C-alpha positions, -999 to 999 in steps of 0.1 A, spaced: 72 -762 -477 37 -748 -474 38 -752 -436 71 -734 -435 58 -705 -456 26 -703 -435 47 -701 -403 69 -674 -418 38 -654 -429 22 -658 -394 53 -646 -377 56 -616 -400 20 -607 -394 24 -609 -356 55 -587 -358 36 -561 -378 7 -560 -352 32 -557 -324 50 -528 -341 17 -510 -348 7 -514 -311 41 -501 -300 38 -470 -323 3 -462 -310 15 -463 -274 45 -441 -282 23 -416 -300 -2 -414 -270 27 -409 -246 42 -382 -268 8 -364 -270 5 -365 -232 40 -351 -228 32 -323 -253 0 -314 -235 18 -314 -201 45 -292 -216 19 -268 -230 2 -266 -196 35 -259 -179 42 -231 -204 8 -215 -199 12 -217 -161 47 -203 -162 36 -174 -185 7 -166 -161 31 -166 -131 56 -144 -150 28 -120 -160 15 -117 -124 51 -112 -112 57 -85 -138 25 -67 -127 35 -69 -91 71 -57 -98 61 -30 -122 61 -4 -94 66 0 -57 58 23 -29 77 56 -29 80 82 -2 72 114 -20 80 136 10 83 133 47 96 153 77 94 156 115 101 178 145 110 166 180 92 190 203 107 205 235 97 187 267 63 197 280 55 208 316 58 173 330 89 163 309 73 143 282 89 146 247 68 141 216 76 139 179 53 151 151 57 139 115 39 137 82 45 116 52 31 113 16 33 79 -1 28 70 -37 19 36 -52 39 36 -85 24 3 -96 0 11 -125 -21 -21 -122 -20 -33 -86 -33 -18 -54 -14 -21 -21 -32 -31 11 -21 -24 46 14 -9 41 30 2 74 48 34 84 75 29 110 90 58 129 122 49 148 143 71 170 179 63 179 204 76 204 239 89 196 252 53 200 226 40 176 205 22 202 167 24 196 149 47 219 114 42 205 97 27 174 61 33 165 41 17 136 10 29 118 -8 6 93 -27 23 65 -56 10 44 -55 6 6 -35 27 -19 -48 24 -54 -26 21 -85 -8 54 -92 -24 71 -62 -8 90 -33 -19 91 3 -7 111 33 -5 105 71 5 126 100 9 121 138 17 146 165 18 121 195 49 99 189 62 93 224 100 97 225 101 80 260 115 111 277 146 114 256 155 135 226 166 112 197 198 119 178 183 106 146 148 95 133 141 72 105 107 71 87 101 41 65 73 25 46 73 -13 46 51 -43 39 17 -43 22 2 -68 -2 -2 -62 -40 -37 -70 -51 -60 -63 -80 -80 -32 -72 -113 -50 -75 -101 -76 -50 -93 -51 -23 -113 -56 9 -116 -18 12 -141 1 -9 -114 27 -17 -116 56 -42 -87 78 -54 -76 105 -29 -83 131 -57 -120 123 -54 -120 144 -22 -120 182 -25 -109 203 4 -115 241 7 -121 271 31 -92 261 53 -86 280 86 -60 275 113 -75 279 148 -48 280 176 -58 282 212 -43 278 247 -53 242 248 -50 227 213 -45 236 177 -72 230 151 -77 232 113 -112 236 100 -126 235 65 -150 218 42 -146 185 24 -165 172 -6 -169 136 -16 -169 137 -54 -171 99 -57 -202 76 -58 -192 59 -26 -206 67 9 -181 68 37 -187 64 74 -153 79 80 -127 98 59 -91 103 72 -81 140 70 -44 147 73 -29 181 80 7 186 68 27 214 83 54 230 61 81 256 66 99 270 36 85 241 15 98 214 38 76 190 59 80 197 96 51 177 111 14 169 109 -16 152 124 -46 132 113 -82 133 122 -115 121 107 -145 135 90 -176 113 96 -207 104 76 -196 117 43 -221 106 17 -214 104 -21 -216 138 -37 -220 156 -4 -200 184 13 -193 184 51 -175 207 75 -146 193 95 -126 203 126 -93 184 130 -74 191 162 -39 184 175 -36 177 212 -6 201 213 -11 238 213 25 245 205 32 230 171 64 234 150 69 268 133 54 267 99 44 290 71 19 268 52 -4 238 56 -17 212 32 -48 191 39 -55 158 21 -80 131 26 -84 94 19 -113 70 24 -108 50 55 -116 14 64 
C-alpha cells in the first residue's frame, strides 16, 4: 500500500513540475509576442507620422504665364515664361522639383518639351523662375502647358543645399534698360541672412495688367551675408512681350 501511495505521490509531483514548466514557457512566448507587437505599433506610428508630414502640403503654382514670340530674322521662334511655386508643406522642404514646359500642335502632338530643375524650396516658402529662350523648334504651338513635378520631401536640416527663405533677400532700385541688342534689368540685392552665397538666382517676372507674360533668370555672384551688391540681369532678346510692370525675386542657388 505504501509503495502504491509513493508512486501516486511521485506521479503527482512530476505532473506539477511539468505544468509549471509549461506555464513558464507560455508566459515567455506571450511576453515576446507583446514586445514584438509593441515594436510594430511604434514602427507603424512612426511611418504614419512621417507620411502625414509628407502629405501635409504639396507644391502649388501660385502664378504662371508665357508668350510665344514672333519669328526672329532667321525664323527661330522662342517662348518666354515665368512661374512662381509655393511649398505648402509646413514641415518638409522639397529638393529638386522640375518645371516642364510642353508645346503642342493643333492635333495635340508634342512640338517641344523643356525641363528646368530647381534647388530646394523650404517649408511654406515660394520661389520663382523665368526663361526667355525656350526653343519652339520653328513652329508656333497651339497650346502650352507649364507643370511642376517631382522633388523629394526632406527635413530642412537634411537638405543638401544651404538654403535660406527667399524673403531673406531684399531687392531695390530697379531699372529697365532696353537696347538694340538685349534687354536688361538692374538693381541692388541685399543678403539679409547669415549665409554667404557664391551665386544667387535672380528672376525677372514680366506682367501686363497683372498677368504674367514672361520672364528670365540671371545670377548675382559673391553675395556675402549681410552685404548688398549691384546686379545686371539681361535677356538675350531685345524685343520682349509688352508689359506694364516687373517683379524681381531671388533665391539662394546650389
